[in-house]
ZAMARGU-4260 file (C-alpha; in steps of 0.2 Angstrom, whole numbers, plus 5000, padded with zeros to 4 digits):
<rodrens>
0) 5128/5048/4762 | 5119/5064/4755 | 5106/5053/4747 | 5104/5044/4764 | 5101/5060/4773
5) 5089/5065/4760 | 5079/5049/4764 | 5077/5055/4782 | 5072/5073/4776 | 5059/5065/4764
10) 5052/5054/4778 | 5050/5069/4789 | 5041/5078/4775 | 5029/5063/4773 | 5026/5060/4791
15) 5024/5078/4797 | 5025/5092/4784 | 5011/5086/4772 | 5000/5084/4787 | 5001/5102/4792
20) 4990/5115/4784 | 5002/5130/4784 | 4993/5139/4797 | 5002/5132/4812 | 5011/5145/4823
25) 5022/5146/4839 | 5026/5162/4847 | 5044/5161/4853 | 5047/5174/4867 | 5063/5181/4873
30) 5059/5173/4890 | 5057/5156/4882 | 5074/5158/4873 | 5082/5162/4889 | 5074/5147/4898
35) 5081/5136/4884 | 5098/5143/4886 | 5097/5140/4905 | 5092/5122/4903 | 5105/5118/4890
40) 5122/5123/4897 | 5139/5115/4894 | 5143/5104/4879 | 5126/5105/4871 | 5116/5115/4859
45) 5097/5117/4855 | 5086/5122/4842 | 5067/5123/4837 | 5062/5116/4820 | 5046/5121/4811
50) 5040/5104/4804 | 5029/5113/4791 | 5044/5118/4781 | 5059/5111/4790 | 5066/5128/4795
55) 5074/5133/4811 | 5065/5145/4822 | 5078/5146/4835 | 5096/5140/4836 | 5107/5142/4852
60) 5124/5151/4850 | 5134/5135/4855 | 5128/5126/4838 | 5142/5135/4829 | 5155/5126/4839
65) 5148/5109/4834 | 5144/5114/4816 | 5159/5125/4812 | 5148/5139/4803 | 5142/5156/4808
70) 5125/5154/4817 | 5116/5164/4804 | 5122/5152/4790 | 5116/5136/4799 | 5101/5127/4791
75) 5093/5111/4797 | 5103/5101/4784 | 5119/5107/4791 | 5114/5100/4808 | 5113/5083/4799
80) 5129/5084/4789 | 5140/5079/4803 | 5131/5063/4807 | 5143/5048/4805 | 5139/5038/4789
85) 5137/5022/4800 | 5124/5031/4810 | 5112/5037/4796 | 5103/5021/4793 | 5100/5020/4812
90) 5093/5037/4813 | 5082/5034/4799 | 5074/5019/4808 | 5073/5029/4824 | 5064/5043/4814
95) 5051/5031/4808 | 5048/5024/4825 | 5046/5042/4832 | 5034/5048/4818 | 5023/5032/4821
100) 5023/5035/4839 | 5017/5053/4838 | 5005/5052/4823 | 4998/5034/4824 | 5000/5027/4842
105) 4996/5042/4853 | 4979/5050/4854 | 4980/5068/4846 | 4979/5076/4863 | 4994/5067/4870
110) 5008/5073/4859 | 5013/5087/4871 | 5015/5075/4885 | 5030/5065/4878 | 5048/5068/4874
115) 5059/5056/4864 | 5077/5052/4867 | 5091/5042/4858 | 5109/5043/4856 | 5120/5044/4840
120) 5138/5048/4835 | 5144/5063/4825 | 5160/5072/4819 | 5161/5090/4825 | 5169/5104/4815
125) 5186/5100/4823 | 5185/5082/4817 | 5182/5075/4835 | 5170/5060/4836 | 5156/5064/4849
130) 5142/5053/4856 | 5127/5064/4857 | 5111/5062/4867 | 5096/5069/4857 | 5080/5074/4866
135) 5065/5081/4856 | 5050/5089/4864 | 5035/5094/4854 | 5030/5112/4858 | 5014/5113/4847
140) 5002/5102/4838 | 4991/5103/4823 | 4972/5100/4825 | 4976/5082/4820 | 4989/5080/4834
145) 5004/5081/4822 | 5019/5089/4830 | 5022/5106/4822 | 5036/5114/4832 | 5048/5104/4841
150) 5062/5109/4853 | 5078/5098/4850 | 5092/5097/4863 | 5108/5089/4858 | 5121/5085/4872
155) 5138/5078/4871 | 5139/5062/4882 | 5155/5056/4875 | 5162/5055/4893 | 5150/5041/4897
160) 5159/5029/4885 | 5142/5022/4879 | 5140/5011/4864 | 5129/5013/4849 | 5111/5008/4851
165) 5095/5005/4841 | 5085/5011/4855 | 5073/5026/4857 | 5063/5030/4872 | 5047/5040/4875
170) 5046/5048/4892 | 5030/5055/4898 | 5034/5072/4906 | 5019/5072/4918 | 5021/5055/4926
175) 5010/5045/4913 | 5016/5028/4905 | 5033/5029/4897 | 5041/5017/4884 | 5059/5014/4887
180) 5072/5008/4875 | 5061/5004/4861 | 5070/4993/4848 | 5069/5003/4831 | 5076/4988/4820
185) 5059/4985/4813 | 5056/5004/4809 | 5039/5003/4818 | 5033/5007/4835 | 5027/4992/4845
190) 5025/4994/4864 | 5030/4975/4865 | 5048/4980/4859 | 5052/4991/4874 | 5059/4987/4891
195) 5044/4980/4901 | 5050/4989/4917 | 5051/5007/4922 | 5069/5010/4926 | 5064/5024/4938
200) 5055/5011/4948 | 5067/4997/4945 | 5082/5002/4956 | 5083/5008/4974 | 5090/5025/4978
205) 5106/5017/4984 | 5107/5008/4967 | 5104/5024/4957 | 5118/5032/4967 | 5130/5018/4962
210) 5124/5019/4944 | 5128/5038/4944 | 5145/5034/4950 | 5147/5022/4935 | 5143/5036/4923
215) 5158/5046/4930 | 5169/5031/4925 | 5173/5025/4942 | 5177/5007/4946 | 5170/4997/4960
220) 5185/5001/4972 | 5184/5020/4968 | 5165/5019/4971 | 5168/5010/4988 | 5180/5023/4993
225) 5169/5038/4988 | 5153/5031/4996 | 5162/5024/5012 | 5156/5006/5008 | 5166/4990/5006
230) 5171/4984/4989 | 5161/4968/4992 | 5145/4978/4995 | 5148/4988/4979 | 5151/4973/4969
235) 5135/4965/4976 | 5125/4981/4971 | 5133/4980/4954 | 5128/4962/4951 | 5110/4965/4957
240) 5109/4981/4946 | 5114/4971/4930 | 5103/4957/4934 | 5088/4968/4937 | 5091/4978/4921
245) 5096/4963/4910 | 5112/4971/4905 | 5128/4962/4902 | 5140/4976/4908 | 5140/4993/4915
250) 5143/5001/4898 | 5127/4994/4892 | 5118/4998/4909 | 5124/5017/4907 | 5117/5018/4889
255) 5100/5011/4894 | 5099/5022/4910 | 5103/5037/4900 | 5091/5034/4886 | 5078/5030/4899
260) 5080/5047/4907 | 5085/5041/4925 | 5102/5048/4924 | 5108/5065/4919 | 5120/5068/4904
265) 5132/5076/4917 | 5136/5091/4906 | 5155/5095/4907
</rodrens>
């Protein structure tokens, strides 16, 4: 597994580090650290990685719970060590798609407009298997448009009972075009390999409410009771939602909606 993880690190070095000139900088204020802490509560941790030398510029206190090391001893490689072996190849493919998106697909001015999202599984310091939602947001770019400093937020979404996925999504943070659930199997970014419809526009508000109930693990009868609807109405909504999304079941639906950013991780 160590050699496989090294392949991911080597790819990052080729995709980002070698394209940065060593003069990139990002001023991390105490106010910004506080803002990060406020936006990543609960079962999550966050960090800022300097892609020039793969060092950590910031790491939230909660990382030690997941990694099992004192905060001052945690390096970027430690954050990767707990990835399940079965997930490493998937993450390598997703990393290749992500680097192509930022360094080849986007114009060099657009990199700060997008965050990327995907899920993976890891084993924490206590031996528990967790499903994590990874979100990465570039904070600064080089003159060529290559991301230099990136904020990464890792959230435990195990309670959603989602299955593994090859998908990675790119969400425009200012309302521009987004690319949802891009299939990473080919290790390259192709807009044709993403969901053709924006999930935010796909569902009605009522359908979104019902989807959020599914994320809480409720069945149709429980949702009907909570929302004061007939079970027939809830089942009709579920059938329409699955048909619109192209999903076979609610587990697949929740996974797609989560990676598309239309539902909250629901921090515990």
